[in-house]
C-alpha positions as CSV (number, residue, x, y, z in Angstrom):
1,M,-15.5,18.4,-35.2
2,G,-14.8,16.5,-38.4
3,E,-13.0,13.2,-38.7
4,Q,-9.6,14.6,-39.5
5,P,-9.5,17.2,-36.7
6,M,-10.8,14.5,-34.3
7,A,-8.1,12.1,-35.4
8,A,-5.5,14.8,-35.0
9,F,-6.8,15.7,-31.5
10,R,-6.7,12.0,-30.5
11,S,-3.1,11.7,-31.8
12,K,-2.1,14.7,-29.8
13,K,-3.7,13.2,-26.6
14,I,-1.8,9.9,-27.2
15,A,1.5,11.8,-27.9
16,V,1.4,13.9,-24.7
17,A,0.3,10.8,-22.6
18,A,3.2,8.8,-24.0
19,I,5.6,11.7,-23.2
20,L,4.3,11.8,-19.7
21,T,4.7,8.1,-19.2
22,L,8.3,8.2,-20.4
23,Q,9.1,11.3,-18.3
24,V,7.6,9.9,-15.1
25,T,9.4,6.6,-15.7
26,A,12.7,8.4,-15.9
27,M,11.9,10.5,-12.9
28,V,10.9,7.5,-10.7
29,L,14.0,5.5,-11.7
30,T,16.2,8.5,-11.0
31,L,14.4,9.2,-7.7
32,R,14.9,5.6,-6.5
33,Y,18.6,5.7,-7.5
34,S,19.0,9.0,-5.7
35,K,17.6,7.6,-2.5
36,T,20.3,4.9,-2.5
37,T,23.2,7.2,-3.3
38,A,22.4,10.4,-1.3
39,R,20.8,11.5,1.9
40,Y,18.7,14.6,1.3
41,L,15.3,16.0,2.3
42,S,12.6,15.2,-0.3
43,S,10.6,18.3,0.9
44,T,13.5,20.6,-0.1
45,A,13.8,18.9,-3.5
46,V,10.1,19.5,-4.2
47,V,10.5,23.2,-3.4
48,C,13.6,23.4,-5.7
49,A,11.6,21.7,-8.5
50,E,9.0,24.4,-8.2
51,F,11.7,27.1,-8.5
52,V,13.0,25.4,-11.6
53,K,9.5,25.2,-13.1
54,M,8.9,28.8,-12.3
55,L,12.2,29.8,-14.0
56,V,11.3,27.7,-17.1
57,C,7.9,29.5,-17.3
58,V,9.5,32.9,-17.0
59,V,12.0,32.1,-19.8
60,V,9.2,30.9,-22.1
61,L,7.1,33.9,-21.4
62,T,10.1,36.2,-21.9
63,W,10.7,34.6,-25.3
64,T,7.0,35.2,-26.1
65,Y,6.6,38.7,-24.8
66,G,10.1,40.1,-25.1
67,A,10.5,43.5,-23.5
68,G,6.9,43.5,-22.4
69,I,7.4,40.5,-20.0
70,G,7.5,42.8,-16.9
71,D,4.2,44.4,-17.7
72,H,2.6,41.0,-18.6
73,L,3.8,39.4,-15.3
74,M,2.6,42.4,-13.3
75,Q,-0.8,42.2,-15.0
76,E,-1.2,38.4,-14.5
77,L,0.3,38.0,-11.0
78,L,-0.4,41.3,-9.2
79,M,-3.4,42.8,-10.9
80,K,-5.5,39.7,-10.8
81,P,-5.7,38.9,-7.1
82,R,-8.9,36.7,-7.6
83,D,-7.0,34.5,-10.0
84,M,-4.1,34.1,-7.6
85,V,-6.4,33.2,-4.8
86,L,-8.2,30.6,-7.0
87,V,-4.8,29.1,-8.0
88,S,-3.8,28.8,-4.4
89,V,-6.4,26.2,-3.7
90,P,-4.7,23.1,-5.2
91,A,-1.3,24.1,-3.7
92,F,-2.7,24.1,-0.2
93,L,-4.9,21.0,-0.8
94,Y,-1.7,19.1,-1.8
95,L,-0.1,20.4,1.4
96,I,-3.0,19.0,3.4
97,Q,-2.8,15.8,1.4
98,N,0.8,15.3,2.3
99,N,0.2,15.7,6.0
100,L,-2.7,13.2,5.8
101,L,-0.4,10.7,4.0
102,F,2.3,11.0,6.7
103,Y,-0.4,10.5,9.4
104,A,-1.7,7.4,7.5
105,M,1.9,6.0,7.1
106,E,2.3,6.2,10.9
107,H,-0.9,4.2,11.6
108,L,-1.1,1.7,8.9
109,D,0.9,-1.3,7.6
110,A,2.7,-0.6,4.3
111,A,0.6,-3.1,2.4
112,V,-2.7,-1.5,3.6
113,Y,-1.3,1.9,2.8
114,Q,-0.1,1.0,-0.7
115,V,-3.3,-0.7,-1.8
116,T,-5.7,1.9,-0.3
117,Y,-3.9,4.9,-1.7
118,Q,-4.5,3.6,-5.3
119,L,-8.1,4.5,-4.8
120,K,-7.1,8.0,-5.8
121,I,-7.5,6.8,-9.4
122,L,-11.2,6.2,-8.8
123,T,-11.7,9.4,-6.7
124,T,-10.3,11.4,-9.5
125,A,-12.8,9.9,-11.9
126,I,-15.6,10.6,-9.4
127,C,-14.5,14.2,-9.0
128,T,-14.4,14.5,-12.8
129,V,-18.0,13.3,-13.1
130,L,-19.2,15.6,-10.3
131,M,-17.2,18.7,-11.0
132,L,-17.0,18.7,-14.8
133,D,-20.4,17.1,-15.5
134,R,-18.7,14.5,-17.6
135,R,-20.2,11.0,-18.1
136,L,-18.0,7.9,-18.1
137,T,-19.2,4.7,-19.9
138,T,-19.4,1.3,-18.1
139,Q,-16.4,0.2,-20.1
140,Q,-14.4,3.2,-18.8
141,W,-15.3,2.5,-15.2
142,V,-14.3,-1.1,-15.5
143,A,-11.0,0.0,-17.1
144,L,-10.4,2.3,-14.1
145,I,-11.2,-0.4,-11.6
146,V,-8.8,-2.8,-13.4
147,L,-6.1,-0.1,-13.5
148,T,-6.5,0.6,-9.8
149,A,-6.2,-3.1,-8.9
150,G,-3.2,-3.5,-11.3
151,V,-1.3,-0.5,-9.8
152,A,-2.1,-1.7,-6.3
153,L,-0.7,-5.1,-7.0
154,A,2.4,-3.7,-8.7
155,Q,3.1,-1.4,-5.8
156,L,2.4,-4.1,-3.2
157,Q,5.7,-5.5,-1.7
158,P,6.1,-8.4,0.7
159,P,7.2,-7.2,4.1
160,S,10.8,-7.7,4.8
161,K,12.1,-9.2,8.0
162,D,13.7,-5.9,9.1
163,Q,10.5,-3.9,8.5
164,P,8.8,-3.0,11.8
165,K,5.2,-4.2,12.1
166,H,2.4,-1.8,13.2
167,S,0.7,-2.9,16.4
168,A,-1.8,0.0,16.4
169,S,-5.2,-0.4,17.9
170,L,-8.3,-0.8,15.8
171,S,-9.3,2.9,16.4
172,S,-5.8,4.0,15.3
173,Q,-6.0,1.9,12.1
174,T,-9.4,3.3,11.4
175,A,-8.2,6.8,11.8
176,G,-5.3,6.0,9.4
177,I,-7.6,4.6,6.8
178,L,-10.0,7.6,7.1
179,A,-7.0,10.0,6.7
180,L,-5.9,8.0,3.6
181,L,-9.4,8.1,2.1
182,V,-9.6,11.9,2.7
183,A,-6.2,12.2,1.0
184,C,-7.4,10.3,-2.0
185,F,-10.4,12.6,-2.4
186,T,-8.2,15.6,-1.8
187,S,-5.9,14.4,-4.6
188,G,-8.8,13.9,-6.9
189,F,-10.4,17.2,-6.1
190,A,-7.2,19.2,-6.5
191,G,-6.4,17.5,-9.8
192,V,-9.8,18.2,-11.3
193,Y,-9.9,21.7,-9.9
194,T,-6.5,22.3,-11.6
195,E,-8.0,20.9,-14.9
196,K,-10.9,23.5,-14.6
197,L,-8.3,26.3,-14.1
198,L,-6.4,25.2,-17.2
199,K,-9.3,24.7,-19.5
200,Q,-11.9,27.1,-18.4
201,T,-9.9,30.3,-18.2
202,Q,-8.1,32.5,-20.8
203,A,-4.7,32.5,-19.0
204,S,-1.9,30.6,-20.9
205,L,-0.5,27.3,-19.7
206,W,2.7,29.0,-18.8
207,I,1.0,31.7,-16.6
208,R,-1.0,29.0,-14.9
209,N,2.1,27.0,-14.2
210,L,3.9,30.1,-12.9
211,Q,1.0,30.9,-10.6
212,L,0.8,27.3,-9.4
213,A,4.6,27.3,-8.8
214,V,4.4,30.4,-6.7
215,W,1.8,28.9,-4.3
216,S,3.5,25.5,-4.3
217,I,6.7,27.2,-3.1
218,V,4.8,28.9,-0.3
219,A,3.0,25.6,0.6
220,G,6.4,23.8,0.4
221,F,8.1,26.1,2.8
222,I,5.1,25.8,5.2
223,G,5.4,22.0,5.0
224,I,9.1,22.1,5.7
225,F,9.1,24.4,8.7
226,S,6.0,22.8,10.2
227,T,7.7,19.5,10.5
228,N,11.0,18.1,11.7
229,D,12.5,18.9,8.3
230,G,12.7,22.6,9.3
231,A,15.1,21.8,12.2
232,V,17.3,19.7,9.8
233,V,17.4,22.6,7.3
234,M,18.3,25.1,10.0
235,E,21.1,22.8,11.3
236,K,22.6,21.4,8.1
237,G,21.4,23.8,5.4
238,F,18.7,23.6,2.7
239,F,20.9,21.8,0.1
240,D,22.5,19.3,2.5
241,G,23.1,16.0,0.8
242,Y,22.5,17.3,-2.7
243,T,24.5,15.6,-5.5
244,Q,24.3,15.7,-9.3
245,V,21.8,12.9,-9.2
246,V,19.6,14.8,-6.8
247,W,19.6,17.8,-9.1
248,C,18.6,15.5,-12.0
249,V,15.6,14.5,-9.8
250,V,14.8,18.2,-9.3
251,V,14.9,19.0,-13.0
252,L,12.9,15.9,-13.9
253,Q,10.3,16.7,-11.3
254,A,10.0,20.3,-12.6
255,C,9.5,18.9,-16.2
256,S,6.9,16.5,-14.8
257,G,4.9,19.4,-13.4
258,I,4.9,21.1,-16.8
259,V,4.1,18.0,-18.8
260,V,1.3,17.0,-16.4
261,A,-0.3,20.4,-16.9
262,L,0.0,20.0,-20.6
263,V,-1.7,16.5,-20.5
264,I,-4.5,17.9,-18.3
265,K,-5.1,20.8,-20.6
266,I,-5.1,18.7,-23.8
267,A,-6.7,15.6,-22.4
268,D,-7.8,15.2,-18.8
269,N,-6.9,13.9,-15.3
270,I,-8.0,10.4,-16.2
271,V,-5.6,10.2,-19.1
272,K,-2.9,11.6,-16.7
273,N,-3.6,8.9,-14.2
274,F,-3.3,6.2,-16.9
275,S,0.0,7.6,-18.0
276,V,1.4,7.8,-14.5
277,A,0.1,4.3,-13.7
278,M,1.8,2.9,-16.8
279,S,5.1,4.2,-15.6
280,L,4.7,2.3,-12.4
281,L,3.7,-1.1,-13.9
């Protein structure tokens, strides 16, 4: 690759990374505001975001293929069962990850949880090296370690007087830390696995996002009805507590999923983690 194409490629990577940083910043700020103004189930908002992402993908594909969209979707979604099974892996890994995170929250202090969970930045780098056979320089490893420490400190909050303290036993705390470490590796593996799906196959970005959205919706409903959220949904309805701000969160989260996939395809998971981390600092 010549100097000009390389420079253009780097500029494209920087551009998509900057867009992701701005988008995640907007989403985080809106999400925090929504939590202070409305009472709703985050699990249902995640499922709604996947439906919105799926709708966006279908609209873009319809614009691209026109009257042939039906045949194209039939070919990609129904006639390629192996592809669909492969795409289901990250969706269910994230489901497992969320359950591990909830378990860790119940057995660890907030400070320990917040600091330990930032190890997902390093586990993503480890999975990148192992799964994609990519080498990182010493300078890149140092940068990742500094980033991990910086995000951990930025997320660390002093305990409030009203915050309950965990009085769990040593074995319970150890189990919580182990669950959190497994969640970190699950996050890293799922992210790098998705990167392989996006880069090493011929399917378009929109088809891959559509396939991921389908399985994420399935995993999302399993997550809802396998927890107490299912009872709340049955009693109060799926959209209980939704306001205009909550719908803004849903749309921003759907956009985040598309932009993340774009960053992973053009750059990689490490760049994605840097962009997301910058939005939290």
